[in-house]
C-alpha positions as CSV (number, residue, x, y, z in Angstrom):
1,M,54.7,177.2,185.6
2,N,58.2,178.1,187.9
3,A,56.7,181.7,188.2
4,T,53.3,180.9,188.5
5,L,54.3,178.7,192.1
6,G,56.2,181.3,192.7
7,R,53.3,183.4,193.4
8,M,51.4,180.7,194.9
9,P,50.7,179.9,199.0
10,S,53.2,177.9,199.9
11,R,50.6,174.7,200.8
12,T,49.2,175.1,197.7
13,A,52.2,175.1,195.3
14,A,53.4,171.9,197.6
15,R,50.1,170.1,196.8
16,L,50.7,171.4,192.9
17,R,54.4,170.1,192.9
18,L,53.6,166.5,194.0
19,Y,50.7,166.6,191.3
20,V,53.2,167.0,188.6
21,A,55.3,165.0,190.0
22,A,53.2,162.1,190.2
23,V,51.4,162.7,186.7
24,G,55.4,162.9,185.0
25,A,56.2,159.7,186.4
26,A,52.8,158.2,185.4
27,L,53.6,159.0,182.1
28,M,57.3,157.6,182.4
29,V,55.4,154.3,183.5
30,V,53.5,154.2,180.3
31,T,56.6,155.1,178.1
32,L,58.7,152.6,179.5
33,V,55.4,150.1,178.9
34,L,54.9,151.1,175.5
35,G,58.1,151.6,174.2
36,A,59.1,147.8,175.4
37,A,56.2,146.4,173.8
38,T,58.1,145.9,170.5
39,P,62.0,146.6,171.2
40,A,64.2,143.5,169.6
41,L,64.8,142.0,173.0
42,A,61.0,141.4,173.6
43,W,61.4,138.5,170.8
44,P,63.0,135.5,172.1
45,A,66.5,134.2,171.3
46,Q,65.6,130.5,170.6
47,I,63.1,127.9,169.9
48,S,63.1,124.2,171.1
49,G,61.6,121.4,170.1
50,N,57.7,121.3,169.0
51,T,58.1,124.6,169.1
52,S,57.3,126.8,166.0
53,L,57.8,130.6,165.0
54,D,54.8,132.0,163.1
55,V,54.4,134.5,160.4
56,G,55.1,137.9,161.9
57,E,57.3,136.6,164.9
58,R,60.8,136.8,165.1
59,L,64.3,135.2,166.8
60,V,66.4,137.6,168.0
61,S,70.2,137.4,168.9
62,P,70.8,138.2,172.8
63,N,73.1,141.6,171.7
64,G,69.7,142.6,169.7
65,R,71.9,142.8,166.1
66,F,70.9,140.8,164.4
67,Q,67.1,139.4,163.9
68,L,65.7,136.2,162.1
69,S,62.0,137.3,160.9
70,M,58.9,134.6,160.2
71,Q,57.3,136.6,157.0
72,D,53.9,136.5,155.3
73,N,55.3,135.8,152.1
74,G,57.0,132.1,152.8
75,N,60.0,133.3,153.6
76,L,62.6,133.1,156.4
77,V,65.4,135.9,157.0
78,L,67.7,136.4,159.1
79,R,69.3,140.2,159.0
80,R,71.8,142.5,160.5
81,V,69.3,145.2,162.1
82,S,71.6,147.6,161.8
83,D,71.6,148.3,158.2
84,A,68.7,145.2,157.3
85,K,71.3,143.0,155.5
86,I,70.2,139.9,154.2
87,L,72.6,137.6,156.0
88,W,70.8,134.2,155.0
89,H,67.2,133.3,153.5
90,P,65.8,129.8,152.4
91,N,64.5,130.9,149.1
92,A,61.0,130.1,150.2
93,D,59.7,133.8,149.0
94,G,55.9,133.8,147.8
95,L,55.9,129.9,148.7
96,G,52.9,130.6,151.1
97,A,54.9,129.0,154.1
98,V,53.6,130.1,158.1
99,K,55.5,128.3,160.1
100,L,59.1,127.5,161.4
101,K,59.1,124.6,163.8
102,V,62.2,122.3,165.8
103,S,60.7,119.2,165.4
104,A,61.4,116.5,167.9
105,S,64.1,114.5,165.7
106,G,66.3,117.7,165.4
107,N,65.2,119.0,161.9
108,A,64.2,122.8,161.0
109,V,61.6,122.6,158.7
110,L,59.5,125.4,157.1
111,Y,55.8,124.5,156.4
112,Q,53.3,125.7,154.4
113,S,49.5,126.3,155.5
114,D,48.5,122.6,153.8
115,G,51.0,121.3,155.8
116,D,53.5,120.8,153.0
117,I,57.3,121.5,153.9
118,V,58.7,124.2,151.9
119,W,62.5,123.7,153.5
120,A,64.2,121.7,156.3
121,S,67.7,121.8,157.2
122,G,67.9,118.3,156.8
123,T,69.2,117.6,160.4
124,T,66.8,114.2,161.4
125,R,69.4,112.2,162.7
126,W,69.8,114.4,165.7
127,A,66.8,113.6,167.7
128,G,66.1,115.3,171.3
129,G,67.2,118.2,172.9
130,T,67.5,120.5,169.9
131,V,67.2,124.2,170.0
132,L,67.5,126.9,167.4
133,Y,68.7,130.6,168.1
134,V,70.3,133.7,166.6
135,S,73.9,133.8,167.8
136,D,75.6,137.3,168.6
137,S,77.9,136.6,165.8
138,G,74.8,136.6,163.4
139,N,74.4,132.8,162.7
140,L,71.2,131.0,163.0
141,V,72.7,127.8,164.7
142,L,70.7,124.2,165.5
143,R,72.5,122.5,168.3
144,K,71.9,119.7,170.7
145,D,71.4,120.5,174.8
146,N,75.2,119.2,175.1
147,G,76.4,121.9,173.0
148,T,77.2,120.2,170.0
149,V,76.5,122.1,166.5
150,V,73.9,120.7,164.2
151,W,73.6,122.9,161.6
152,R,74.4,126.8,161.3
153,V,74.4,129.5,158.7
154,G,74.2,133.4,158.4
155,T,77.1,135.4,158.1
156,D,79.4,136.3,155.7
157,P,81.3,133.5,154.8
158,A,78.4,131.3,156.2
159,V,80.1,128.6,157.8
160,H,78.7,125.0,158.6
161,G,79.5,121.6,157.9
162,V,82.6,120.9,155.8
163,E,83.8,124.4,156.6
164,A,83.4,124.7,160.0
165,M,85.7,121.7,160.5
166,I,88.2,123.0,158.5
167,E,88.0,126.3,160.5
168,Y,88.6,124.5,163.5
169,A,91.6,122.3,161.8
170,T,93.6,125.2,160.3
171,A,93.4,126.9,163.9
172,Q,95.7,124.3,165.4
173,I,98.4,124.6,162.8
174,G,101.6,124.6,164.7
175,A,99.8,122.3,167.6
176,P,102.5,119.6,168.5
177,Y,101.6,116.4,168.3
178,D,101.2,113.8,171.0
179,L,99.8,110.4,170.5
180,G,96.0,110.0,171.7
181,S,95.9,113.7,172.3
182,H,92.7,115.3,171.1
183,G,93.6,118.9,171.9
184,P,93.3,121.8,173.3
185,T,97.3,121.9,173.5
186,Y,98.1,118.6,171.6
187,F,97.1,116.4,168.5
188,D,97.2,113.6,167.5
189,C,95.8,112.4,163.5
190,S,92.8,110.9,164.6
191,G,92.1,113.8,167.4
192,L,92.5,116.3,165.1
193,T,89.7,114.7,163.4
194,Y,87.7,114.0,165.9
195,K,87.7,117.5,167.2
196,A,87.2,119.1,163.9
197,M,84.0,116.9,162.8
198,Q,83.0,117.8,166.6
199,A,83.3,121.7,165.5
200,G,81.6,120.8,162.4
201,G,78.4,119.8,163.8
202,F,78.8,115.9,163.3
203,D,78.5,113.5,166.6
204,I,81.2,110.9,165.7
205,G,80.8,108.8,169.3
206,G,83.7,107.7,171.1
207,H,85.7,106.7,167.7
208,K,88.8,108.7,168.3
209,S,91.1,106.2,166.7
210,A,91.8,106.5,163.2
211,H,91.1,102.8,162.4
212,S,87.6,103.0,164.6
213,Q,86.8,106.4,162.3
214,Y,88.1,104.6,159.3
215,T,85.3,101.2,160.4
216,S,82.1,104.3,160.6
217,Y,81.9,105.1,157.3
218,A,81.6,103.9,153.6
219,G,84.0,104.5,151.2
220,I,84.0,106.1,148.2
221,P,86.0,106.4,145.3
222,W,89.6,108.3,145.6
223,G,89.2,110.2,142.2
224,D,85.4,111.1,143.8
225,R,87.2,112.6,146.7
226,R,86.3,116.5,147.8
227,R,86.9,119.0,150.2
228,G,85.9,117.6,154.0
229,D,86.3,114.4,153.3
230,L,88.6,112.1,155.5
231,L,91.9,110.2,153.7
232,F,92.7,107.0,155.6
233,Y,96.3,105.3,155.6
234,D,97.2,102.0,156.6
235,W,101.1,102.2,156.1
236,E,101.8,98.7,156.8
237,G,99.4,96.7,154.7
238,D,97.6,94.9,157.2
239,G,94.4,96.4,156.9
240,H,94.7,98.0,160.5
241,V,94.7,102.6,159.5
242,D,97.5,103.8,160.9
243,H,97.0,107.3,159.7
244,V,94.2,109.9,159.0
245,G,94.0,113.5,157.8
246,T,91.6,115.9,156.3
247,Y,91.3,116.8,152.3
248,L,91.7,120.7,151.6
249,G,90.9,120.2,148.0
250,G,93.4,121.9,145.7
251,G,96.2,118.8,146.0
252,Q,96.0,119.6,149.9
253,M,95.5,118.0,153.2
254,I,95.6,118.7,156.8
255,H,97.1,116.5,159.8
256,T,99.4,116.0,162.2
257,W,101.7,112.4,162.3
258,E,105.0,112.5,164.4
259,V,106.2,114.0,167.2
260,G,108.6,116.7,166.4
261,T,106.5,117.9,163.5
262,P,104.0,120.3,164.3
263,L,100.0,120.4,162.4
264,Q,100.3,121.3,159.3
265,V,98.6,121.6,155.7
266,T,101.0,119.7,153.4
267,N,100.3,118.1,149.2
268,L,98.7,115.4,149.4
269,W,100.5,112.3,150.4
270,T,99.8,109.3,148.0
271,S,100.4,105.4,148.7
272,D,99.4,102.3,147.3
273,H,98.3,101.7,150.8
274,M,95.3,103.8,151.0
275,P,92.2,101.6,152.2
276,K,89.6,104.7,152.2
277,V,88.2,108.0,151.6
278,A,85.4,109.0,153.6
279,R,82.8,111.6,153.8
280,P,81.3,112.6,156.9
281,F,79.1,115.7,155.8
282,V,77.3,114.5,153.0
């Protein structure tokens, strides 16, 4: 082409160059438009209340590394894009679900074409302002508008509820005790459980004292305790709770209890003055 242009009159050659440039620009625009039709980031990162995800649609993390796909076999699948590894799915393969919907009551629900529910996140207590999204870390997250995480699952190991609570608490090991503090630097016993439950997606309102947390839950038998349960102590024996810790399982608990003693994991405390074991995450 360059040799041909070199033998043409300068005006003709200039016009041809302009034509070639215009065609090239047009092709580039077409390429960009076609290329932008299906890249990962063309799909939304989240859906909110009363919004659905239909067959063939997906949610994609803002960094484009993870995606949640609503498949025509009825399964909802969270994958890592780079190697298509499945991080989570609700075992709905072949059940004929046609859409995922975030309800007004704060529940993520997978529906069949006849309206039957195939799967639900079980979070109906979180009415209003709930958003479902895929995070940059590879988790499918359901949260309230105020940032409180209601439910999440995905990356291995999956983190939700109890494990998110314990993950937060153990990250504070070594923090100094200060009465009435609930982080981020200092904690007292109930300040730790308050912030840890928030991290796990459990909204306990303004119950920051051990006694107010104690009165907020139904008790369970001591022998039925399990990982994530709250353990309340009444050292004075007067019916007023003085201390709370979180049971880790295996005969251990995590807590903080006095000035000069950092937040730590200890063997399970036992006492005649233990009025209640409570289970915030069921």
